[in-house]
N, C-alpha and C positions, 0 to 999 in steps of 0.2 A: 463529557460522558466519560467514566471510570471504568476499568477493568477489575474484577476483582477474582483473586484466584490462590488460594493456598496463603503465601507469605507475600505474593505479589499484590500490590495495591498503588496504583499510579495513575496519573492521569494520560490521554491518547497522544498527548505532546510528549511525554517523558518517553512514551514507547518509542516515540517516531526519532526520539535522539537517541535510543539504544539501537535503533534496527540500522543507522545510519553509523554506527560505530563510534559515536561522539562521548568522548572520555571528560570533555570539560565542558562544562555548561553553569548558568546561574542556578543557585539553589531554589527550584520552584518546589520543594518538598518530597523530594526521590529519597525513599530510605535508604540509610547505609548498605542495607543486605542487597538491594539490588545494584549498587556500585561493586560490591565484593565479586557478584555473579558477573559482571562485566570484566573484572578483573580476572576471572577465573578462566574467561573464554580467551583472553588475550595471552595467559599464560599456557595454555592449553593448545596454543596455536606455534608455539615455539618450538624449534627443532630440537630434538633432545640431543644431549652430547655424547659423545663415544664413551665406551665402557672399557675402562682398565681393568684387566684382569690379571692382580698381583700373582707374584711368584710365591710357591708354597715356603723359598727360603732353603728349600732342601735341594739335595744333588742325588737322584736316583738313577737306577738302572743296573742289569748285572752285565752292561757292555759298553759303558759309558764313564764317566758319570755326566748325567744329563740334568739341567734344570727343568722341574716340573711344576705344577701348578695345583691350586686347592679347589676342590668340589664340594658340597653337601649333596647328599643323594638321598631319596625318600623322608618319610614322615613317621618316626622321629629321625630328623637329619646326622646321617653318618657321614664323618670326614673320609674322604677321597682325594688321592694324590695321582694326577695325570697328566700324561704328556699330550700337547696339543698335536692333532693329527689334521694334517691338510685333504686326504682324501676318504676322511669317513664323515658321513652326516649325522651321525649320533654318540652318544656317550658310551663307551664302552668300561665296565668296573671288573674287578677281581671277586669273585662270589667266594664263599667260605670254603667251597672244593678246592679251590687254587692251592691251598695248603696241604700237602699230603705228608704220610710219615717218613722220616727220613730226610726232611728238609731241615733248612736252618731253624735255630731255635727262633729266631724273630722274622719267620717267614712273614708275617702279618703286615709289620712295619716294614720289611724287605719289597713287599708286594704294593708298598703304597695305601694299606691299610683294605681290609675285607669288607666288602657289602655283602649284608645278609638279609634279603629279600623277607623273609618271615618278619624280620623287627620292623619294617617299615607299613604303616596303613594305608599307604597310596599306593603300594605297588600293585599294578595290573600283570599278570603275566600274558604271553601270548604263544608263543613255540620256539623250536629250534631251530636255525638256520645257518648257512654260512656268515660269517663275520661281514665279508663281503670286500675285502682290502689285500691286494698285493698277491691276488692268485696266480698271477704270470709268474711271481718269483717263489711261488710254491710257500707262500706265509700266510696262507688263509685259514681261518679255522672256526669249529663251531662254536656256536654261542646261542645262549637263552635269551630272547627276545622278549621284553615287555614294556612296560609304560611306567613312569615314577615322575617325582617333583625334584627338580636339579637347581640347585642354586649356586652362583659364582662365588669363591671368596669364602673364608673361614667362618664360622658360627658367630655372629654379632658383627659381620663387618658391612651387613647392610646390602650385598651384592644383590643383583637381579635374579627373578626366580621364575623359572619356567613350570607350568603344570603340565601332566601329562606328556612329558617328551619321552621319546623313545631311547630306552635303556636296555645293554645287552649286557652279559654276563659270560665272560670268555676265562676260563679257567687255565687252558694251555700255557705253556712258558715261553710260548713264541713271542708272546709281548707281556713283557715281566709286570708292566704298569698296567693300568686303564688308560682309556683315550677318550679326549676332549675333540668330538667331530668337528672340523670348522666348514667341511663341503656343506653347500646349500640344496644339494640336490634330494626330492622328498624318496621316501620310501615306499615301494607298493609291495605289500605281501601277499595278497592274492591277484587283484586284478588291478588294471590301470585306473579304474574309476573311483578307488579310494585313496590315493596317496596320502601318507603321512608325514607332514612336514619336518624339515632338519633344525636341527638345535639352534643354528645361525638363522633359519626362517623364520622360528618361533618370537626370537628376539626381534627381528626387522617387524614381524605383523602387530606385536605388542606395544609398538611404539617405544622401546628402549633403546634403540639404536637407531642413530641418522641415515645409514646406508649398508647396503646388503654388502658387506666386504669386511675385511681386518688385517691388521699388520702385525708381523711376525717375525721376530728372531730367537735363534734356541739359545744364547747366552752362550757364556764362555768362562768354566772355571779356572782356566788359565791366564787368563788378562787380567792385568792391573794390579797384580799380586794380591788382591783380595777377592777376587771372583766376581763375574760380572752377570746375574743371574738375567732369566729370558725375559723377552717382553713381547705381551700380547694384548692389541687393542682392539675391540668390537666395533665396526663400522669406522675406525679413524686408523692412526698411526700414530707413532712417535718419530718427529722427526729430528730430536737429539740424538738417534741412534745411530744414524746412516749419513753418508756422504750426499746429500742433497743434489751438488751439482756433478755426479757421478752417476745417478739414477736412471735406468733403461725402463720405459714402457712399451709395450707391444701386446697386440691382441691374443687371448688366450685360444688354447686349443679347440676345435669342434667337436672332439672326444670329451664327452661328461666327466667320465670317468678317469681320463687323462687328462683334463684342464691345463694344467701348470706346467705346460711345455715350455722348455728354454733351448736355445742351440747354442752347444758347447765349439765353439770355432777352434780351438785348440787349449793345450794344456802343456805346461812348461815348468822345470826345475833348473832355474838358473840358465845355462846353454843348452840343456838336454830338453828335447822334445819327446814328451809321453803321448801327445796326440798332434800331429803338424798340421801345420795349414791346409788347408784343400781337402784334408782327409775330415770333417765336422760333424758331428753328430746330434742328436736330438735326446734329450733329457727330459725325464719326468719329475717335479721337485715333490716329494711328498716326506711330511715329517712323521707319519706314521712309522717310518724305519730307522735304524740309525747311520746305517751303512752308506758307500757309494757303491754302486752296482753299475760296472763300466765295462766295456769289451775286454775278454781276454789277453786280444793285443796290447791295450792300454796298461791292464792289471800287470803283464810282464814286465813292462817298462818301468813301473813303480817298483817291482823286486829288485830291478837293476838299482835304482836311486836309493832306496830306504835298506834293503838286505833282509827284506821281509819272507817268509815262507809260506806258501799254502799247505793247510792242515785239513786234508780230506776226510778225516775222522770228525772234525769240528766245523767242516765246511767255513772255515777262516783261514785268513791271514795272521800267524804268529810271529814271534820275534824272538830270538834269545838275549839275554841279559846284555851281553858283549858289543852287540849291534845297537842294543835299545842306547846304552851309554853314549856309542860312538854319534848315534843320531842327536840325540841330546846337546851334544860340544859342537857338533856341524849344524845343527837347527837347519837344513835344507828347505825351503820356502818353494810349494807348488801354487803357480797362477794359472786359474783357469779363464780364458776369453769367452766373454758370454754376447751372444746376439740375438737378434730375433728370428735370423736366419742362419744358416753356415756359412754366406757370403756376402751378409750384408755388411756396410761401413759402419752402422751404428756397433756399437759395441762397448762393453766396460769389461775389465779387469780386474778378479777377486783372489787374493793371496791368501794362503793359509801356511801358517808355521808345522815344526812338525807337532807342536804341542797339541795342536789341533787333532794329530791322528795319534797321538800317545793316549789309549785308554787301556782297559783292563776286563778281561773275562773272568765271571765267577760264577757261581751256583744258577742252574744246573750243569754247566758245560764242564765244569770241574768240581770235584767232591767239596772242597774245601780251597780256601785262600782266592788265588786270583792269577792270572797269566798276563802278560804285555800280548796285546792284539792290533792290528790296524784296523781302521773300520773301513775297508775295502773288500769288495764281492764281486764275482764272475758272473757278468750277464751271458747268458746264451741266445740272446736276439736283439733284434734293435728294440723292440717292444719291450724290452725288459730293462734298458736303460734306465736309471732311477738315481736321483740326488735326494739323500735322506739327511736326517736330523745334523750330520755332520757337515754338510754344506750349509746348513743354515746358523753356523755358529759365527762364520764370519760375515755371512750376506743377511740382508733384510727384505722380506717377500711383504707386497701389497696385493693383495686380492680385492679388485672391482669388479664383483659380479653384477650392479646396475649398469656398468659400460662395458662388460666383459674385457677387461683389460688386467694385465699383470705388469708389477713393476719391480724389477730387482735392483738392489744398490749397494756397493760394498760398506760393511758395518766401520764405523770409528770407535776411538777408545781414547776418550777425553780420562783426565784424572777424577773429574767427578760427573755426573750425569745431571741435569735440570730438563724434566719434562717438558718436551713441544707438543702436546696431543693436537693433532690437528684431523678434520671431518676430512674422509676420502672424497676425492674429487672437488672439494670447496678451497682447501689449502689455508684454512683456520678453523678455529672451534666457532660452535653456533654462537652468535650474539642474543642478547635478550631482546626482546621485541621492546619497540618502544611507540609510545601514541603521542600525535601530534595535537595541539592545543589551538582552537579557533576562537576568534572572537564571538562576545556575545551576538552582536548582531547576526555573523555570518550562521552561527546556531541557530536563531531565531527565524532567519530566511529558511535553513535547509528543513527546520521542523513544521514550518507553515506549508512549505511545499509537498513535504511526507505527508501531512494531513490532506490534504487536497486529493491526493493521488489515492490514500486509502478511501476516502468518502466516496470518490468517483469507481472504485472498484466494490464498495459494500453496495451501492446503488445498483449496478451491472449485475451483481450478485442476487439481490433483492427480485430484480426483474424476471430477471431468469427463471427463478424459483417461481414466481406467481404465473408464466407462462407455461411451465411445465404441468404444475398444478392445473391449471384450465385444460390443458390436454388429455391428462390422466381422469378427470372426471366424464371426460367427452367419451372417453373409452368404456368407462363403467356404465355409462347409460346405452352404449352399443348391445352391450351384453355379450359382446365375444368372448369366447373361452380361449386364452393364447395358452394355456396351458394342457391340450388336449393331447391323450396319448396317440401312439402313432398305430396307423391299421394297416391291414391288408387290402391287396387289388379290390375285396368285394366289399371295403367298407368296415369290415368289423375291426371293432379295437380289441386289443391284448389287454388280456386281464391280468397277465403275468409275462414276465419279462426273460425270454430266453438268454441263457448264458452264452459268453462268447467261448470262440473256439479253444483260449488257452486257458479258459477257467475265472479270467478276470471279471469283475462286475459289468454288468450291462452299461451303467450308466457314463462308467468311464469311455465307452465307445461310442457315446452321442447321443444314447437315447435318455432325454429327461425321466425325471421320477415322476409319481405319478401327483404328487403337490405341485408340480409346475416346472418350468423352465429353471435351470441353475448353470453356474461357470463352468465349464469342463476345466480338467486338467491338462495343461501344455503338452506333456509326455504322453498321453492316452492312456496310459496304465499307472497305475499306483503298484508298490510292491514294497513290503519291508525288508530294509537290508538289515544281515547281520553285523550284529556288534564287532567291533576293532578288534576284539580278542577272538571273536568266532570265525575262523577264517578257513580257506583253503589250502591244504597243503599239498606238496608234491613231496615225493620221493628224493632225500638229500643224500648227496654224495657224503661217504666218511672223510674220515680225515684224509688229508694228502696223502698220496704217497710218497715215499723219498726223493726229492729232486736234488738236482746238484747244486742250484743255487741257495738251498735251503738250509738255515741252521737246524740242525736236528738233534737238539739236546737230548740226553739220554732218559728224562723223565718226562711224559706227555700224559694228564690225567685223560681216562678214555671217557669222553662225551662225546662219542661220534652219534651222530643225527641218524633218526631212522624216518621209515614213513609212517605218516599218521593219517589218521580219518579225516576225508574231507569234510567241509559242513555241508549240512542238508540244502535240500532244494529250497529256493526261496518264498516265502510264506507272502501270499498277495493278501492286503488288508484293505477293506474300505473305510475311509474318513466317516466317522458318525453323523457329519452333517449330509453325508449323502446316500445314508442305509435306507431302505424304504421299509421294511419290517422285519420283524423277527417272529421264526416260525417257533410254534410249540413244539418241544419234545415228541415224538412219538410213544405212545403208551401201549402199544399192542398191534398185533397185525391181523390179516384174515384175508379172505379170497372174496373178490368183487366178482359179482354177475350179473353181465349189464342185461339178462333178460328182466328181472326184479329189481334191479338198483338204477338202470338207466346207464346211460353214458357218462363218463365225467368228464371234469370241467374244461371247456376250451383252452384254458389256460394251459393243460399239460399236452396240448397238440400242437403240430407243425402243421400249416397249411402249403399245399404244393401251388404252382403256378396259376393252375384253373381254380378259382375260386370254387366251382362247382366239384371239383375232385373229394373223393372220399379223404377224411382226416387220415392223417399217418400219424400212430403214436409214436413218440419217440422215448418214450421211457415204461418200463413193465410195473414200476409201482407210482402210488400216488397217495397224496397226504389227504385227509377228509378230517371234517369237523370232529371235534373230541381228541384228535389227536392218535388216530388209529389207521393204520397204514395197511392197504388192500394191492394186492396181487391180480392181475388179469388173468381169465381162465385161458 
């Protein structure tokens, strides 16, 4: 017996070998192409390796410097530098409106390059919404939402590509560069029935990463005399960047908007306690922002240690040149004790030299040049306590969303790094699949057994089909019509089908079409959904008012959101396979005279409960042959 189809031409015996996954058999004439098909199957079953997102090799930001990463957005691709954002589920870029008159001459480069959606062939606009991050800190911003193609890395680097990824355009100076969202939560633009996947989810769904998670550290320009760039791994982590013997793993928070929560048991600098044992607090790790947002009482202790001063105009801690030089010489170190709870025994210590806090503020906070500042800010409530990018300079973060666990560890600083990429949850990089080899005798035995099994199945199928044919012929001889239309209590058959109360096609409510029964849709109703960009919009609040914990730079492009019109009501549509007939378009109108033209067809009437009752007309207009439409007198 032979099976022939397209390129495949082999014996049943050889097909059996393929079905049981045998990759080593004596040469019975199986073509080389079939062998290649088996090899592809083995390759496809291999777990994908983690994706290492290369740093851009730039130090960016107007409150840093910070290590950025490279993206390509749109078609034709535009190079954009961004910061990883652990609380954001999508990609945010700076549009062309992000540079205004009076700004720095190198504004486009200063903001990581601008994205022009008009130059992208794949840009799909949506609407204007709030960006949706750090609203409790007063740092949310309006953004223009849409969809476009996003690729990790520089052009030509061969990085993974995501089609139709959510991309937002935010021009405000709250976020100087764009953001690469790492949060896996979906985005619902109108209802919860059509969630749009996050960038991380799309990488996972397209089988480009082995697990739903990432490993990230922000990098440190002050380390190793030559700077250490940030490290970001999708689906894995780099074990060479942290102390694996001091890592701490604990469950994520149940709040999906603040999931990466750690307990700060204490903060100290030498013998000085900035946050005492027994007064622990919980903090959210969010690399979308750069600073540490801590209670005012803790900030006041930092003021004593570092000589920093609160600038109410800039909403930031600044430092004069004299104190700055003193801090460089003394180099006070601050240690954070982190645990799963404020009182748990399992804890780790992460230390920060003064250089980790020695940053500069530039445009638009100051017109030109820069001033020294300390990346610390005042939180006004427990829910505002946040550890920003400054914390991730000296700590490594692993987010495992498959198991909802969070791992934090102190970074290490060897003279040189040798990447050690591991899969989250596996402890090592994925190994290539291998196939075992069987002896010729074992192969023949398995193949004979498979042939017998297939022959038995074919025989059973043949007998079953023969029996069904006999039954079908008997039904035809009976002459019974299994596709009769429904009738009323008096036995009258309906010639037409009434509409459902909701206006949906009657066939979807359980009445079979005139040509016989058919399979009903499970939902009971079919409707056409609006396209992703045709969405219902609600009234959006304008730019947040001044917040004591918000950096309020002097220049904010006016991109306030406004109320826009909602999408139209759903359009119900019947599939072509279930449509009964198409009525001709009426060509005229006239008056129906019952005395001369008789009563209209039964299909336009509705019977009462008693079949002898006078029919009640449910409509004042009927359509008759010739396309003429009449009205009853």
